[in-house]
C-alpha positions in Angstrom: -16.5 6.2 -2.5 -17.8 6.5 1.1 -15.2 9.1 2.0 -15.8 12.8 1.6 -12.9 14.0 -0.7 -13.7 17.7 -0.4 -10.5 18.3 1.5 -8.4 16.8 -1.3 -7.2 18.6 -4.4 -6.9 15.7 -6.9 -5.7 15.9 -10.4 -8.4 14.4 -12.6 -8.2 12.4 -15.8 -8.4 14.6 -18.9 -10.7 12.3 -20.9 -14.5 12.0 -20.5 -16.2 9.0 -19.0 -15.9 5.6 -20.7 -19.5 5.3 -21.9 -20.0 5.4 -25.7 -16.4 6.0 -26.6 -15.2 5.7 -30.2 -13.7 2.4 -31.2 -10.8 4.1 -32.9 -7.1 4.7 -32.2 -6.5 8.0 -30.4 -3.3 10.0 -29.8 -3.4 12.5 -27.0 -3.0 16.0 -28.4 -0.7 17.2 -25.6 1.8 14.3 -26.0 4.5 14.7 -28.6 5.7 12.2 -29.4 3.0 9.6 -28.6 3.4 7.6 -25.4 6.1 4.9 -25.3 4.6 3.3 -22.2 1.1 2.9 -20.7 1.1 2.7 -16.9 -2.1 1.2 -15.7 -3.1 2.1 -12.1 -2.7 5.5 -10.4 -2.1 4.3 -6.8 1.2 5.0 -5.1 3.0 2.2 -7.0 1.6 3.2 -10.4 2.2 7.0 -10.0 5.8 6.4 -8.8 6.4 4.1 -11.7 5.2 6.8 -14.1 7.4 9.4 -12.5 10.5 7.3 -12.6 10.0 6.3 -16.2 9.4 9.9 -17.1 12.6 10.9 -15.3 14.5 8.5 -17.5 13.1 10.0 -20.7 10.2 7.7 -21.4 7.0 9.3 -22.7 4.3 7.9 -20.3 0.5 7.9 -20.2 -0.9 7.1 -16.7 -4.3 5.5 -16.8 -6.9 4.8 -14.1 -10.6 4.6 -13.9 -10.7 7.4 -11.2 -8.5 10.0 -9.6 -5.0 9.1 -8.3 -4.8 7.7 -4.8 -8.5 7.0 -4.3 -8.3 3.3 -3.7 -5.9 1.3 -1.6 -3.3 4.1 -1.4 -5.9 6.4 0.2 -7.1 4.1 3.0 -3.9 3.0 4.8 -2.5 4.2 8.1 -0.3 6.7 6.2 3.1 5.4 7.6 6.2 5.1 5.4 7.4 2.1 7.4 11.2 2.1 7.5 11.0 -0.3 10.4 9.0 -2.9 8.5 12.0 -5.0 7.4 10.1 -8.3 7.5 6.8 -9.1 5.8 3.8 -10.3 7.9 4.1 -14.2 8.1 1.3 -16.6 8.5 0.6 -17.1 12.2 1.4 -20.5 13.4 0.9 -20.1 17.2 -2.1 -22.0 18.5 -3.8 -19.1 20.4 -3.7 -16.9 17.3 -5.0 -19.7 15.0 -7.8 -20.6 17.5 -8.9 -17.0 17.8 -8.8 -16.5 14.0 -10.7 -19.7 13.4 -13.5 -18.4 15.7 -13.4 -15.0 14.1 -13.3 -13.3 17.6 -10.2 -11.1 17.2 -9.6 -7.6 16.0 -6.7 -8.4 13.7 -8.2 -11.2 11.5 -11.6 -11.8 10.1 -12.8 -14.0 7.2 -15.7 -14.9 5.0 -16.6 -18.6 4.7 -17.6 -18.0 1.0 -14.1 -16.9 0.2 -12.2 -19.8 1.7 -12.5 -22.3 -1.2 -10.8 -19.9 -3.6 -8.4 -18.6 -0.9 -7.3 -21.9 0.5 -4.6 -22.7 -2.1 -3.1 -19.3 -1.6 -3.2 -19.5 2.2 -1.4 -22.9 2.0 1.3 -21.3 -0.1 1.5 -18.4 2.2 1.9 -20.7 5.2 4.7 -22.6 3.4 6.6 -19.5 2.6 6.1 -18.4 6.2 8.1 -21.3 7.6 11.2 -20.0 9.3 13.7 -21.4 6.8 11.8 -19.7 4.0 10.7 -16.5 5.7 14.3 -15.6 6.7 15.3 -15.6 3.0 12.2 -13.6 2.0 13.0 -11.1 4.7 16.4 -10.5 3.3 14.9 -9.6 -0.1 12.1 -7.6 1.4 14.3 -5.6 3.7 16.5 -4.5 0.8 13.5 -2.6 -0.7 12.4 -1.2 2.7 15.9 0.2 3.3 15.2 2.7 0.5 11.6 3.6 1.6 12.2 7.1 3.0 15.2 8.0 0.9 13.1 7.4 -2.3 10.1 9.2 -1.0 12.1 12.3 0.0 12.9 13.8 -3.4 9.3 13.2 -4.6 7.9 14.9 -1.4 10.1 17.9 -2.0 9.4 18.1 -5.8 5.7 17.7 -5.2 5.6 20.4 -2.5 4.2 17.9 0.0 6.3 18.7 3.1 3.2 19.9 4.9 1.8 16.4 4.9 4.8 14.6 6.4 5.9 14.1 10.0 9.4 12.5 10.3 9.2 11.8 14.0 8.5 8.0 13.9 5.9 5.3 14.7 5.0 3.9 18.1 4.1 0.3 18.9 2.3 0.2 22.3 2.1 -2.8 24.6 -0.5 -3.5 27.2 1.6 -6.2 29.0 5.1 -6.1 30.4 6.2 -9.4 28.9 5.0 -8.2 25.5 6.9 -4.9 25.9 10.1 -6.8 27.0 10.0 -9.1 24.0 9.3 -6.2 21.7 12.4 -4.3 23.0 14.5 -7.4 22.5 13.2 -7.8 18.9 13.8 -4.1 18.2 17.4 -4.4 19.3 17.8 -7.3 16.9 16.4 -5.1 14.1 18.7 -2.3 15.0 21.7 -4.6 14.9 20.8 -6.3 11.6 19.2 -3.4 9.7 20.2 -0.2 11.5 16.6 0.8 12.4 16.8 3.1 15.4 14.3 3.0 18.3 13.6 4.2 21.8 12.1 2.1 24.6 9.4 4.0 26.5 8.0 3.0 29.9 4.5 4.0 31.0 5.6 7.4 32.3 7.7 8.3 29.3 4.9 7.3 27.0 2.4 9.4 29.0 4.7 12.4 28.6 5.1 11.8 24.9 1.4 11.3 24.2 -0.6 13.2 26.8 -3.9 12.1 25.1 -3.3 8.4 25.9 -4.8 6.6 28.9 -1.3 5.4 29.7 -2.4 3.5 32.8 -3.8 0.9 30.4 -0.3 0.3 28.9 3.0 -1.0 29.9 5.0 1.2 27.5 6.0 1.4 23.9 8.7 0.9 21.3 9.2 4.1 19.4 10.8 3.5 16.0 12.3 6.8 15.1 13.0 6.3 11.3 9.4 5.9 9.9 7.6 8.9 8.5 3.8 9.5 8.8 1.5 11.3 6.3 -1.6 13.2 7.4 -3.5 12.5 4.1 -2.1 9.5 2.2 -4.4 10.0 -0.8 -3.4 13.6 -1.1 0.3 12.6 -1.2 -0.4 10.3 -4.1 -2.4 13.1 -5.8 0.5 15.5 -5.4 2.9 13.0 -6.9 0.4 12.6 -9.8 0.2 16.4 -10.3 4.0 16.5 -10.4 3.9 13.9 -13.2 1.5 16.1 -15.1 3.6 19.2 -14.5 6.5 17.4 -16.0 4.6 16.7 -19.1 2.9 13.4 -18.3 -0.7 12.8 -19.2 -3.3 11.3 -16.9 -6.2 9.5 -18.6 -9.5 7.8 -17.6 -9.4 4.3 -18.9 -10.4 0.7 -18.3 -7.2 -1.3 -17.5 -9.1 -4.6 -18.0 -9.3 -3.8 -21.7 -5.6 -4.0 -22.2 -4.8 -5.9 -25.4 -1.6 -6.9 -27.2 -1.2 -5.9 -30.8 1.5 -6.3 -33.5 3.7 -3.5 -32.3 2.8 -3.2 -28.6 -0.3 -2.7 -26.5 -3.5 -0.8 -26.5 -6.1 0.1 -23.9 -9.5 1.8 -24.1 -9.7 5.3 -22.7 -12.5 7.8 -22.6 -11.6 9.1 -26.1 -10.9 5.8 -27.8 -8.0 3.3 -27.9 -4.6 4.4 -26.8 -1.5 2.5 -28.0 2.1 2.2 -26.9 5.0 -0.1 -27.3 5.1 -1.0 -23.6 2.6 -1.4 -20.8 3.0 -1.6 -17.0 0.4 -3.3 -14.9 0.3 -1.6 -11.5 -3.3 -2.3 -10.5 -2.8 -3.4 -6.9 -5.6 -5.9 -5.9 -7.0 -5.8 -9.4 -3.8 -7.0 -11.0 -4.6 -10.7 -10.6 -7.7 -10.4 -12.8 -5.8 -8.4 -15.4 -2.9 -10.8 -15.7 -5.2 -13.8 -15.8 -6.9 -12.4 -18.9 -3.5 -12.5 -20.5 -2.8 -16.1 -19.5 -0.7 -15.6 -16.3 -1.4 -17.2 -13.0 0.2 -15.4 -10.0 -0.4 -16.3 -6.3 -2.1 -13.0 -5.5 -4.9 -12.8 -2.9 -6.6 -9.9 -1.2 -6.7 -8.8 2.4 -9.4 -6.2 3.0 -9.2 -3.5 5.6 -11.4 -0.7 7.0 -10.9 2.7 8.5 -13.0 5.5 10.0 -12.1 8.9 11.4 -13.0 10.3 14.8 -13.1 13.8 16.2 -10.8 13.4 19.2 -10.6 16.6 21.3 -6.9 15.9 22.0 -5.0 14.5 19.1 -2.2 12.0 19.0 1.3 13.3 18.1 2.3 10.1 16.2 0.6 7.1 14.8 0.5 4.1 17.1 0.0 0.3 16.7 -1.9 -1.4 19.5 0.3 -4.5 18.9 -1.5 -6.9 21.2 -4.9 -6.0 19.7 -4.0 -5.5 16.0 -5.2 -2.0 14.8 -3.6 1.4 14.2 -4.6 4.9 15.4 -3.1 7.6 13.2 -3.5 11.4 13.3 -4.9 12.7 10.0 -6.3 15.9 8.6 -9.8 14.6 9.1 -9.2 13.4 12.7 -7.9 10.3 14.2 -8.0 7.4 11.7 -8.7 4.0 13.1 -7.6 1.3 10.7 -8.2 -2.5 11.1 -6.3 -5.6 10.5 -6.9 -8.2 7.7 -10.3 -9.4 6.4 -10.1 -12.4 4.0 -13.0 -12.0 1.6 -13.7 -11.8 -2.1 -12.8 -8.6 -3.8 -16.4 -7.8 -4.5 -18.1 -8.9 -1.3 -20.3 -6.5 0.6 -18.6 -4.7 3.6 -18.7 -6.5 6.9 -16.9 -4.0 9.3 -17.1 -6.2 12.4 -13.3 -5.7 13.0 -13.8 -2.0 13.1 -16.4 -2.2 15.9 -14.0 -4.4 17.9 -11.1 -2.2 17.3 -13.1 0.8 18.3 -13.9 -0.8 21.7 -10.2 -1.5 22.2 -9.1 2.0 21.0 -11.5 3.8 23.4 -9.6 2.1 26.3 -6.6 4.1 25.2 -8.0 7.3 23.8 -11.1 9.5 24.0 -11.9 9.3 20.3 -15.0 11.4 20.2 -17.6 10.9 17.4 -17.1 9.4 14.0 -16.4 12.0 11.2 -17.4 9.7 8.3 -20.9 8.7 7.6 -19.8 5.2 6.7 -16.5 3.3 7.2 -14.0 3.1 4.3 -13.2 -0.3 2.8 -10.2 -1.1 0.7 -8.1 -4.0 -0.5 -4.5 -5.0 -0.1 -2.8 -7.0 -2.9 -0.9 -9.8 -1.2 1.4 -12.4 -2.7 1.7 -15.9 -1.3 5.5 -15.5 -1.1 5.2 -12.0 0.4 7.3 -10.3 -2.3 6.0 -8.0 -5.0 6.2 -8.8 -8.7 8.5 -6.1 -10.3 9.8 -6.7 -13.8 9.0 -8.0 -17.3 6.3 -10.5 -17.9 7.6 -13.8 -19.1 5.7 -14.5 -22.3 4.7 -11.0 -23.6 7.2 -8.6 -25.1 6.7 -5.1 -23.7 4.6 -6.1 -20.7 5.7 -5.3 -17.2 4.4 -6.1 -13.7 4.6 -3.9 -10.6 2.1 -5.1 -8.0 1.6 -7.4 -5.0 3.1 -5.2 -2.3 0.7 -6.4 0.4 0.5 -3.9 3.3 3.4 -1.8 2.1 2.5 -0.4 -1.3 2.4 3.1 0.2 5.9 2.6 1.7 7.5 0.9 -1.3 5.9 2.7 -4.2 8.9 5.0 -5.0 11.6 2.4 -4.7 9.5 -0.1 -6.7 8.8 2.5 -9.4 12.6 3.2 -9.6 13.5 -0.5 -9.8 11.0 -1.2 -12.6 12.1 2.0 -14.5 15.8 0.9 -14.2 15.0 -2.5 -15.7 12.8 -0.9 -18.4 15.6 1.4 -19.5 18.5 -1.1 -19.0 20.2 0.8 -16.2 21.9 -0.5 -13.2 19.3 -1.2 -10.5 19.0 0.2 -7.0 18.8 -3.4 -5.7 19.2 -6.8 -7.3 15.8 -7.4 -9.0 16.0 -11.2 -9.1 13.8 -12.0 -6.0 11.0 -9.8 -7.4 10.9 -10.9 -11.0 7.6 -12.2 -12.3 9.4 -15.1 -13.9 9.7 -16.8 -10.5 6.1 -18.0 -10.8 
């Protein structure tokens, strides 16, 4: 990884590396009885799934190729987005499409080599983004988002992670008065429909709230007061994983792509041999598509890549902010100000092309004296997006004992706890926190 993780205290898998492991069945010595479920993937979604299953009496082994929270869950803007009641739709307005086609903007970039494979997914994405479809998707999506902070809260307390969390909100800043006026009207609609509170800030109020900003470049902001921000997203996932271990769970190094069905369940190869259980949960984020395809499933998952880099600003921000009309986020983190980019459409294994980061940096320096970069190289990560903008949460259609929990797009960090709860409730036959029907994998 290009990041320096020296500031993070990560729980590590208890097994050795996967080279030259025995081709035999292995039972972890510290699990009694043997695991009933394998949870594959130790990002926010996978760790929260393991915790919720464990809370309901299921013996769980959590398996990942590395430490918890080191992939997509590490690299986001660190906001638990209570205001994000609608998923990002495909842009239909001609100026945005023209800018995206020319690859000149900050918010969207694409690789020509990826388009043949991505085109069918993008067509599906556009179809689901039509207003008559998007409004129904938003209804289902917002039911999950409504539980974002309330489901994080008990885990934050139990994991001793209060020091990482700021509960003061998330600001969307606007450079133009028309943009700000429209945003305030939209925020009022969200307040009326979903109860998400906000404050409208003019230029002077924004300057008082964020003295580090060059407020003269801005018309004002919409301050959503219910989101929470996290100063080290990867560390939050790591503390959740440590909580899972403290409660008796086992964290293992393993290759999720080796998952195989067997007569009485599933097995996966770990650093000490094959580990078996009756049930398996795939929570592999952007790598889920490959895993389910090996088992004969086709899901409309595609990847939006993103970059970030930290800067040593002399005067920090108080809260994260989205430069809405440019398409990037500045977030105060332990390592400095994190600058995160929009979406890059590329193959999962393509070399980094951080052109968006350079453009975002130029825009960000108009608003803030960022200082020098802290990281030697930018971080690159992948977001697992579904063409219908809803995650897959529930049992697989054709395999007994196989469960899916992936496809959360930009909001895996936000929705991990409620998604983990929803899957665990289905797994154990309990009443569910929301109706699971819109998210079931059988919809494909």
